[in-house]
C-alpha positions in Angstrom: 86.0 109.1 153.5 82.7 110.5 151.6 80.9 107.2 152.2 80.8 107.5 155.6 79.1 110.9 155.3 76.6 110.0 152.9 75.0 107.1 155.0 75.0 109.2 157.7 73.1 112.2 156.1 71.0 109.8 154.5 70.0 108.2 158.5 69.3 111.5 159.9 67.8 113.1 157.0 70.2 116.0 156.9 71.7 117.8 153.5 75.1 117.4 152.1 76.8 120.5 149.9 79.4 119.1 148.1 82.5 122.0 148.3 83.5 121.6 144.8 87.3 122.5 143.8 87.9 125.6 142.0 88.6 124.7 138.1 90.0 127.6 136.5 92.2 125.0 135.0 90.6 121.8 134.8 93.2 119.7 134.9 94.6 121.4 138.0 91.6 121.6 140.4 91.9 122.9 144.1 89.7 123.5 147.0 89.0 127.3 147.7 88.3 128.7 151.0 86.2 131.7 148.9 84.0 128.7 147.6 83.6 127.1 150.9 82.5 130.8 152.7 80.0 130.7 149.8 78.5 127.2 151.5 78.5 128.1 154.9 75.3 129.0 156.7 74.4 129.3 160.1 72.7 125.7 160.1 76.2 124.2 159.0 77.2 121.7 161.4 80.3 119.7 160.2 83.0 120.6 157.2 85.1 117.5 156.2 87.9 117.4 153.6 91.3 115.5 153.2 94.6 117.3 153.9 96.4 116.5 150.7 94.2 115.0 147.8 94.8 111.3 147.1 94.1 111.7 143.4 96.2 114.5 142.4 98.7 115.1 145.7 97.5 119.0 146.2 98.0 120.3 149.7 94.8 122.2 150.8 95.1 125.1 153.3 93.7 123.6 156.3 94.6 126.2 159.0 92.6 128.6 156.6 89.6 126.4 156.3 89.7 125.7 160.1 89.2 129.6 160.6 86.3 129.9 158.1 84.5 126.8 159.5 84.8 128.0 163.1 83.4 131.2 162.3 80.2 129.4 162.1 78.6 128.7 165.7 78.9 125.0 166.6 80.4 124.0 163.6 83.2 121.5 163.7 86.2 120.4 161.3 87.0 116.8 160.6 90.2 116.3 158.2 91.2 113.0 156.7 95.1 112.7 157.0 95.9 109.6 155.1 97.6 111.2 152.0 99.3 113.4 154.1 100.8 111.8 156.8 103.5 109.9 154.9 105.1 113.0 153.3 104.8 115.7 155.8 104.8 116.2 159.5 101.4 117.2 160.9 100.8 119.6 163.8 96.9 119.3 164.6 96.9 122.1 167.5 98.5 124.7 165.0 95.9 123.3 162.3 93.4 123.9 164.6 91.2 120.9 163.5 88.6 119.4 165.6 89.5 115.8 164.6 92.1 114.4 162.5 92.5 110.8 160.9 94.7 108.7 159.5 95.8 105.1 159.1 99.2 103.9 160.3 99.9 101.4 157.3 100.3 104.6 155.3 103.4 105.5 157.2 104.6 101.9 156.6 102.9 100.2 159.8 100.2 98.2 160.5 96.4 98.2 159.6 95.5 100.5 162.8 93.8 103.9 162.7 94.3 106.9 165.0 91.7 109.7 165.3 92.7 112.7 167.1 90.1 115.0 168.8 90.8 118.4 170.3 89.8 118.7 173.8 87.0 120.9 173.1 85.6 119.0 170.4 85.7 116.0 172.9 83.9 117.9 175.7 81.4 119.5 173.4 80.5 116.8 170.8 81.4 113.3 172.4 79.7 110.9 174.6 80.7 107.6 175.9 80.6 104.4 174.1 82.6 102.8 176.9 81.8 100.9 180.4 79.8 103.1 182.8 82.9 102.7 185.1 85.7 103.7 182.7 86.6 107.5 183.0 85.8 109.6 180.1 88.2 112.3 180.5 90.2 111.3 177.2 89.3 110.4 173.7 90.6 106.6 174.5 88.2 106.8 177.5 85.1 107.5 175.5 85.8 105.3 172.5 88.3 102.4 173.3 85.9 99.4 173.9 87.9 96.2 175.4 91.5 95.6 174.9 93.8 96.9 172.5 95.8 95.2 169.9 99.0 95.5 171.7 101.2 94.3 168.9 100.1 97.1 166.5 100.4 99.7 169.1 103.8 98.9 170.0 104.7 99.6 166.1 103.5 103.1 166.3 106.3 104.5 168.5 109.3 103.2 166.3 107.6 104.6 163.3 107.4 107.9 164.9 111.1 107.9 165.9 112.0 106.3 162.4 110.6 109.7 160.5 111.2 112.3 163.0 114.7 111.4 164.1 116.0 108.5 162.2 115.2 110.0 158.9 114.2 113.5 159.4 111.3 115.2 158.1 113.4 117.8 156.3 115.2 114.5 154.5 111.7 113.0 153.6 110.6 116.4 152.1 113.7 117.2 150.1 114.1 113.6 148.8 110.6 113.4 147.6 110.6 116.8 146.5 113.6 116.1 144.1 112.0 112.9 142.9 108.6 114.7 142.2 110.9 117.2 139.9 112.3 114.5 137.7 109.0 112.9 137.1 106.8 115.9 136.2 109.6 117.4 134.3 109.6 114.2 131.9 106.0 114.1 131.7 105.4 118.0 131.0 108.2 117.7 128.6 105.9 115.6 126.8 102.7 117.4 126.5 101.5 115.7 123.2 102.0 112.2 125.0 101.0 112.9 128.6 98.2 114.8 130.3 99.1 115.6 133.9 96.9 116.3 136.7 97.3 118.4 139.7 100.1 121.1 140.3 102.6 121.4 137.5 105.2 122.1 140.2 107.1 120.2 142.5 107.1 123.0 145.3 106.7 121.0 148.5 104.4 123.9 149.7 102.1 122.9 147.0 102.1 119.3 146.6 103.1 116.1 147.9 105.0 113.1 145.6 101.1 111.8 144.3 101.8 112.3 140.2 98.7 111.5 138.3 98.3 111.5 134.7 96.9 109.5 131.4 98.4 108.8 128.2 96.7 110.8 125.4 94.7 108.5 123.3 95.5 105.4 125.5 93.6 103.3 127.7 95.2 103.9 131.3 94.7 100.0 132.3 96.2 98.6 129.2 99.2 101.2 129.5 99.7 99.8 133.4 99.2 96.2 132.7 101.9 96.2 130.0 104.5 98.3 132.4 104.0 95.9 135.4 104.2 92.9 133.2 107.7 93.8 132.4 108.5 93.4 136.5 110.5 96.4 136.5 108.1 98.7 138.1 104.6 98.6 139.5 102.0 101.4 138.8 98.2 101.7 139.1 95.2 102.6 137.3 91.8 103.7 138.1 89.9 105.9 140.5 92.0 106.2 143.4 89.1 105.1 145.6 87.6 108.6 144.7 85.1 107.9 141.7 83.6 111.8 142.3 86.9 113.5 141.8 88.2 111.3 139.1 85.1 111.3 136.8 83.2 114.2 137.7 86.0 116.7 138.2 89.3 115.4 136.3 87.2 113.7 133.5 89.9 111.6 132.1 89.7 110.6 128.4 90.7 107.0 129.4 87.6 104.8 130.7 89.9 103.1 132.8 90.4 106.1 134.7 94.1 107.4 135.7 97.8 106.5 136.2 99.3 107.3 139.5 102.9 107.1 140.8 103.4 107.6 144.5 107.0 108.2 145.6 108.3 108.1 149.1 111.3 109.0 151.1 113.2 105.9 150.2 112.7 105.6 146.7 116.0 106.7 144.6 116.7 108.7 141.3 117.5 105.6 139.5 114.2 104.2 140.8 112.0 107.1 139.2 114.4 107.6 135.9 113.5 103.6 135.5 109.7 104.6 135.8 110.0 107.4 133.0 112.2 104.8 131.0 109.4 102.2 131.4 106.7 104.6 130.9 108.1 105.7 127.4 109.1 102.4 126.1 105.6 100.8 126.8 103.9 104.0 125.3 106.0 103.8 122.2 105.4 100.1 121.7 101.4 100.6 121.7 101.6 103.6 119.6 103.6 101.6 117.1 101.4 99.0 116.9 98.4 101.6 116.5 100.0 102.8 113.4 100.2 99.5 111.8 
């Protein structure tokens, strides 16, 4: 998400202040409303952040952030929801955000994005990009140029009904919390082998089921490559499309970055236990080879 703001700031000649997380615990960085307050000035016009860290799964206090942002005259809050939307229901009005965006492929749908804009933000900040004869009383009227992809649109309603009614958000949260606890307990139970980043708890008010770690003394890319070659589970290694949080904040020892496990509601206890087993098996093999 940062790329767009970096390019925009460069084009307009405006300054970006980076809202760095609190690092009382370097392995568990968190955005703090108090640090945000110190950055705010009468000239601040936009504050933007993600709802949930796509790197470590921590949930940010968006409602409290919005309160601070809106104390500054003319300042608006824009939130990236892609890492939150598969795991939690989102009430944009209760959060009091000005804009909220996410991609439907994150909720098992098409590569199709949604941008929510509050009515007050639309009226105050947005002009129309559309034809002069199209009414601009809605966000769609301002931004929707030409015809829509009806095939992709038609998938959105069933996805909402699936998550809200067929499965239910309480079930989603309960299942993901259970599975997160199994994996976290396994990793945290071996502190000399695994270094876990983010919240060290499965508490669903503090984190979602994105679990990030590294194997001490090993390169993440090698560990993941060997796990994936066994064709039982698939993990990823790298910077999670977030080089600044990964390299400048978490600072993993591995030059390959982090290992991330992403759990969703349809995963099972057996599957996450298989992940733990495969991880231990490969790590033991690598460590045995290193000792030879």
